[in-house]
N, C-alpha and C positions, 0 to 999 in steps of 0.2 A: 520116807518121802511122802507117804501119804499124810503122816500127821503134820509135815512141814510144807505141804502143798500150797496153801495160801502164801507163805512167806515166800517161797520160790517164784510162784507166779507174779506176785507183787513185785519181787526184785526185777524179773525180766520185763514187767511192764514199765517199772522205773527205768531200767537201762534203755528200752526202745524209746520212751518219751525223751529222756535225755539225747539220745542219738539223734531223734527227730528234731530236737531243739536246737541241737548243734549244726545239722543239716540246714535247717532254716536260716540259722544265724549266717552260716557260709553262704548260702544263697543271697541273702540279703545284703551281705558285706560285698558280695560279687557285684550284685546290681548298684550298689551304692557307689562302689569304685567305677563301674561303667559309666554311671551317670556324671560321677565327678569328673571322669575323663572326658565325657561328652561337654559337659559344662566347661571345663578348661579349655577344650578346643574350640567352643563357641567363644570364649573370651578372647583366646589368643588371635582369632580370626577376626574378632570386632575391631575397626579402627578406632574405637572410641576409648577415652579414660573414664575410669569409675572411681567415685569417692564414696566411702561410708562415714557418716558422721552421726553422733548423738544428738538430741534433741538442743544441745548448747551450742552445737556447730563444731565440736571438736572432732578432728579427723582421726577415725579409728583404723581404716584400712583403705586400700587402694588396688586398682589393677590398671596396668597400662601395656600397650603392645610393646613398648621399649621404654627406657629411661629418657630417651630424647624426646618423647612425647610430654614429659613433665614440665610444668614451668618452674620448678625447683626440685631439689633432691628430697626424697622422701624423708630423711631426717630432719629436715626443715618445717614439715608440715604434719607428720604423724604425731599425734598427742597435743597439737597445737589447735587453738581456735582461728575462726575465719578473720577476726581482725588482726591476729598476729601474722596472718599469711596473705591474704589478698590485698591487693593495691586499693586504695581509697574508693577510686571510681567503681571498681569491680565490685567491692563489697556494698556500694550503695545500690548496686542493682540487684546483687545476689541475695542479700540478706531478706529483703521483702519476699522474694520466691521462696526461700528456703522456709520462712514463718508460714507462708500460705501451703506449701507443700504438707506440713505437720498437720494442718487442720483439713485437708481433704484427700480423697482417695484418687483424685485425678492426676494426670501428669502437668507439671506447670514447665512451661518451656519460655526461654527468651535467649537473646543473643547479646554478645559483648566484645570489646576487642581488648587485647592485652600484648603487649611487648615482651616477645621471647627471642633471646639472644638477639638484641638489637633489630629486630624485625616485628613490625605490627602484623598480628595474626587475629583473625576472627573466629569466634567459637559460638557453638549452639549448647546451651545446658538445659537438660531435662531431668527435673527433680520429681521424685516419687517417694511418698512415704513407704518405710520398711518396717513393719511391726507398728508398734505404738510409740516407740520413742527414738526411732533413727530414720535416717533420710539418706537414699541413694542418688547420687548424682552423677549423671552420664554426660560426658563433655566431649564434643566432637568438633575437630577443626574443620570449619567450613570455608577457609580463605579462598581455596581455588574456587569453590561452588559459587562463593559471593562475587569473586572477580568475574567469573564466566557469566553470572545473571547480570552483572552491571555492564559488561560488554555487549551482552544481547539486548539489553535495554537501550543503550546507546545505538546499537545498530537498527532496531526497530524504529527509534527515534529519527535518526538519519533517513531512513527509507519512507517513514511517513511524510517527513519534511520534503523529500525529493518528489515524491509522488503527488503530495498535496499540491506543491509548487507548480508542477508539469500536468496536472489534471490527469494523472495516470494511475494505474491500479492492476491488480493481478486477477484472473479466473482460471478454474480448473473444471473441466467437463470429464465426468466419469462415463465412459461410452458404454461400460456394461450396465451400471445402475440408472443412467439418464440423470445423476445428480449433477449439479451445477453451482459451484461455489463461486461467487462474486464479491469482490471486495466491497464492503460497506459504503465505499466513498462514491462508488457508482450509484447505489441506491439513493444515497442523499442527493447525488447530482441530478436524479430524476424527480427530486421532491418526496421520498419515501423513507420511513424508518426502516432500519434493518430487519425487524420482525415483519413488516408488512409485504416484503418482497419473497415469495418462496423459492425454494432452490431446486428446481426442476426444470431441464432444458426447454421443454414444450411452453412452461409458463413464460421464460424469457423470450421464447420465440414469438410469442403474441405481443411482446413489448416492442419489437423490431417493426418499422413502418411496412405496412404490405407490399408496397412497390421495392423494398430492398430484401425481403425476407428470402426470395428464390435465390438471389445473387449470393448471399450469405451462406446459405444452405450448400449450394452448388460448390462453393470453393471449399467449404469445409469438407464435404464428401470427397472432393477430389484430392485434397492433402492425405485424408485418411487412407484412400486406396493407393496413394503413392504416385498419382498422376500430377500433383503440384508438389514443388520442394517445399513450400511452406504455405501457411493459411495466412491471409491478409485481406481484409475488406472494411470499407468505408459504409456506413449506413446511418439512418436517421432512428431516432427513438424519441417518442412524445414524452414531454415532461408532464408532471401530474397536473400543471395549471395550463396545459395545452400547447406550449410553446414547443419548439423542436430542438433537440440536442443531436449534433454530429458526433459519431464515435467511430474511432479507427480501432480494430481488433487486429492482432497478430497473434500466432501461435504455432506450435510445433506438437505432433503427435508422439505419445510416450507409448513404448511396446513392452509387453511381457510376453516371454517366450515365443516372440516373433509376432504375436498378435497386437493390434492397436488396442490400448486399455483406455488412455486418458488423451485429452487434448487440452494443453495448458499453453497459457498466454497472457498477454497484457492488453489493456485497453488505454486509449487517449482520448481525451474529450477535445474535439476539433471545432467546437461550436464557435469559439471567439476567432479562431482563423478562418472559418468560413464566413462569419460575418464580416471581417475586415476584408477578405477577398470580394465578397459582394459589394461592400462600400467603396472598395478601389475601383471594380468595374463600373459601378454607377458614376464615380466621380469621373473616371475616363471618359464615359458616355457622355456626361454632361459638358466635360471639356472639350470634346470632339464636337458637339452640337454648337458651343459657343464658338469655337474656332470656325466652325462652317458659316455661322451667322456673321462673325465679323469679316470673313473672307468674301461672303456674299455681298456685304454692305460695301466693302471696298470695290468689288467688281461692278456693282449697280452705279457707284459714283462714277467710276471710270467710265460706263456705258453712257450715263447722262452727259457727261463731259464731251464724249465723242460724238454725241448724236446732237447735242444742243448747238453746237458750232455751226454744221451746216443749215440746221433749222433756223437759226438766228439769222445767217447770212441771207437765206431765202426770204425772210420776212423783211428784211432790210432792202433787198433788191426789189421785191415786190411793191413796197411804199415808194421806192423812188421812181419806178415805172409808172405807178398812179400819177405820180407829181409831174413827170413828164407828159403823161397823157392830158393832164389838166391845163397844160400851158397854152398860151395863145401866141401863134399856132403851135399844136402838139409837136413835141420833138420825137418824132417816130424813131430815129436812129438811136436815141438813148434808150427808149423804150425797148428796142430790139436786144439792145446790148444787155438790158437788165434782165430780159427774159432767158438770154443765152446763160448769164450767171446763175438764175435760177435754176435751169437745167443741170448746170455743173454741180450746184450744191446738193440738189436732190440725188444726183448719182453717187455724190461723197457718202450722203446719209445711207444710200443703199448698199455701198461698200462696206461700211461700218457694221450694219446689220449682218450682212453675208459672213463678214470674219466672225462675229459673234456665233453665228449659227454654225459656221464650221468648228468652232472651238467647242460648243457643246457637243457636237456630234463627234469629236476626237479625230476630225480630218486632219492630213497634215497641214 
């Protein structure tokens, strides 16, 4: 043993080294299987379809959650190039992206449409270089997302058209942070750009006409405390050029865990309506004044007619009495009769004035 000690120890060391290497390989293999299982689970969970291609565009491998996700069976594209597989309009879009992906380390993204089983679908393609001579394409069906985005855009456009036509918008007051979001159209309505108007409630409070501010705050507090069923207030806000805009604000309180957290509502520009109402009131006042002037003119003409008759008769009888007095000899009887007519006409004029006085004093 002493003579063969080096060989024995060397053999034991070799055995131990081999055992350690075998254990390391088993551990590495187990870790690799674990990583592969995790990667496969990630691939199975991913809704995207993946294609691996060489630098010539030939399809080498693929992954899909199911065969129904593929635009063609694997045997129709594995081993084939893109010109043999893709429709011309898709090839014209994807080929430049493929060439770009081979030249950069960044992900190249674009969208395209493709008919799959007699239905037009929209896809998003993400291409990234894999190594030096391969490209990995990750293709995701975004048909539903694109439709939802289009519907959202249409809804926002309809809302914008409706609110712009009606001079309306929305506002949202956070009662905890005192932040106040106001539709940018109201800022434009007051002559300001969006960034020129801060988003704090106290800043907007200073924009309200001082004579209206207390009423607005009182109604807002009353609704927040539950004393009023809703918040509604009309108030004035000065425009940047000094003119006045009339605003109608309506809102309701939002609660979290039973406590008021936000006051959310709408605003409406009432300026045109207020100006129309003022113009209508002015027109009615002018019409009433003109009607009174016309009635007064007719009334004056009637008075003049009623009073002129006894006055004219009085003058006529007075002239006749003067002629009878100037006769030779004077005709006293005719003069006496003329004076009696003058007395009667004077009484007639007094009666007319009395009736006018009674009409003015609203007597029966």
